[in-house]
N, C-alpha and C positions, 0 to 999 in steps of 0.2 A: 156671420156665424161666430158662436162663442168661442173665444180663445181658450176658455178653461176645458171645453169640450175636445179642442184639439190636442191640448196639453195632456189630457187623460187617455186619448188615443195613442199618442207617442209613447207615453211611460208603459202602456199594456203591450203595444208592439214590440218595444225595445227590450222588455223583461226575459229573463231566460227561464222558459217553461219548460217542463218534460216532455218527452215523446210519448204517445200512446203505445205501450209495446204489444197490448192484446191486438190492436188494430194491425200493427206491423207485421205480427206473427202470422195473421191470416192472408194479409195481402202480399207477403212473400212468395206464396205458394201460386199465386193466379196472376199471369201476365196482364190483363185487364185492370188490375187493381195496384200495378207496379209503383205508380206514382204515390201510393199511400206506403209504400215501404222505404220509398226513398226520402231520407230525412229532410232534403231541402223542399219538397212540396209536402210532404206530410206536416211539417212545422207550420206552414201556413195556416193550416186549419186549426191546430193548435191555439195559436194567438187570437184569431179571428174569433173563435167561440168564447174565449175567456174575455174578449172586448165586448162581446154581447152581453155577457153577464154583468160585467163592471159598469158599462155604460147604462144598461137598463137600471141597474141599482142606483146610479147616480142621478139619473134623471127622473124617474119614477118614483125614487125615494121610498123604495120598498126592497127587501131581501129578495133575491132571485127566488128562493123557495117559496114565495108569495106570489109568483108571476105565472101567467100561462103562455106558453110558446107554440108557436106553428112553425114546423121545419117545412116550407112549401118547396115541393118537387125534390124529394129527397134523394132521389137517386141511389146510389150504393148504400147510403145509410150511415156513412163514415160522421157526417155533421150530427145527425141525430144521437148516435152513441155518445159523441163527445158532449153534446149538449146534456144529454141525460145524465152524464156522469158529473155535471156541475150542479145538479140538484134543482131543477125548476119545479114550481108548484105543480105543473102539469105541462107535459109534452104530447104533442100531436104531429105525427109526419103524414104526408100526404104526396101522391104522385099521379101524372096523368095514365089513365087505365090505356096503355099502348105497347105495341110489340116493338117500338123503337128502341134501340141498344141503350139510350140515354134514359129510360124511364125504369123505376123499380120493378116494373112488370115485364120488361123486354130484355133484362140481362139476368145473368147469373149474380145473386145477391147474398154470398155467404155470410155477410157482416150482419145483415137483416136476421138472417136465420140463427147465427150464432149467438147474438145478443137479444133475441126475441124483441124486435122492434115491430111494433104493429103499424102496417102501412095503409091509408085509407085511398082506395082507387077514386080517382076523379073521371067522371063520365062525360064532362063539360070541358070545352077548350079553355074557358076562364071563370066560370061559375063554380063556388066552393059549397060544399055541404055543410055550412056551419051558419049558427044563428048570427044575427047582427050583433056587433060589440062582445065577442067570445073571446078575443085574446088581447094580452097585454103587448105582447112581441111577435111580429112575424118576420121570418128569416129567409132570404133568398140567396143561394150560393150557386151562380153560374145558371141561372133559371130564367130570369126575365127576358134575356136576349133570345129566348127560343121559343117563347110562346107565341101563339098565332096571333094576339092582339095585346101588346105591352099596356095600352093607354085602359083598355077595359080590364086587365090583369090587376093593375094598380088600383081601379076604383073598386074592384071587389076585395082586394086587400084592405082598402079604407074601411070597407063596411063591416069586415069581420074584426077589426080593430076596435077597441073601446077609445073614447075620446082621450086624446094625449098618449094613445099607445104608438109603439116604435116599430117601424119598418126599417130592416138592415139589409143592403142589397151590396153584395159581395160579387166579385170575377166579372165585371161588365165590362166587354171589350171596349177599347177606346179606337177613337175614329183615326187617330195617327199612330196607332200601336204598330213597332216594327215587325214585332212577330206575327201580328195579324197580318201585315201586308205581305209578309214571305209567304204564309201559309195561303193566301189568296193566290198569289203568283204561281204556287205548285197545285193550284186546282182544289184545295181545301178549303170549302166553303160552309164549315160547320159554324162559324160565327158568320152570317151573311148580313147581321143588322150591328151596326157599331155605334157608339154613344160619345157624345162630348157633354161638357158642363152645361150649356146652353139648353140642350136637347133635355138633360134631366130636370133642369130648372122648369121648362114649360110642361113638362109632363106632370111634375108634381104640384105645380100651381093650378092645374086645371082639375086634379082630384082633391084639391084641399088638403095637402100636405104641407107643413113647414119642413125646410130644409136645415137640418140641424148641423152637419158636418160633410163635407166632402174631399176625397184624396184621391191621388194617382197612387198605383203600387205595381211594382214587379217590372223594372228593366230587364232582368235577367233571366232566362229562361230556367223554370224549375222541375216540370214533370219529368224531363227526359235527361237531365244533366245532374251528376253526382258530384258534389262540391265537396272537398275537404274542409274541414273545419266551417261547415254550412252555416252555423250561425254567425261567424264573422262576415261571410258573403251575404247573408240576410241583413246585416248591419249597414254594409256598403250600399246595398239595394235601397234600402230606406232612406239613406242620406242622400242618394242621386234623386230619389222620387220625392224627397221634402225640401231640397234646397236648390238644386239644380233646374235650370230651364229644360233640360232633357226629360222631365218627368212627363212631358206631354206625349212622349213616344212610349209610354208604359204600356204594359199589357192590359191593364184594368183601371178604370176609373170607379171609385167605389163611395157609397154614401150612406148616411142615416137620417131618417126623416120622422116626424110625429104627425100623427093625424090631429087635425085642429078638431 
């Protein structure tokens, strides 16, 4: 993996970005959206979406305003809103047509309503209603680990990406994550499929993706903990997951890949 790409990621993650107060104002009123009001967890989506923009521009050598982006499995719509504010050339959002509470169609979605985010319903467990080579960028935030067939979904993402197009995968739960182990001990199997670097490399190679960068993120729990000076705690968290062997116990393993 290219050292310059890792350097770019480190720079983007460590910069000071403003919170999205429009999202926070709505999330404050709704218990199910509380993690989007909490600065510690809200901030993660801020720097991840900035990373998508800057990394895409760096690798594809085009401004973000010239790129087409798919938010695959958009859920509550906060990632789509953040991406749209960054000015992509085109943005599409989609989610499984399901009454499950993690689908955009199975939960209350005030952000989608307030910000007028069109969401395409997906009627198949992995097939996408888009033509071949439609998008420059596809983004998965906490989605790949929940689909019925991750390998088939990756192949379909590859189909709708243009040659050289980029797939960003965030919030993928790790095999050795201490928070996942604790959740499983408590009987919470929301993440019943966990991943490690070997598994990711095998999946990507079988569907003709090139792995550009891979990293661990989030040792400290964020969604339910309100940290004073949250940006300082984020810097500590990033230091541990970048330079300490404890990184393998982080909540997430994440990557960016390009279609061959």
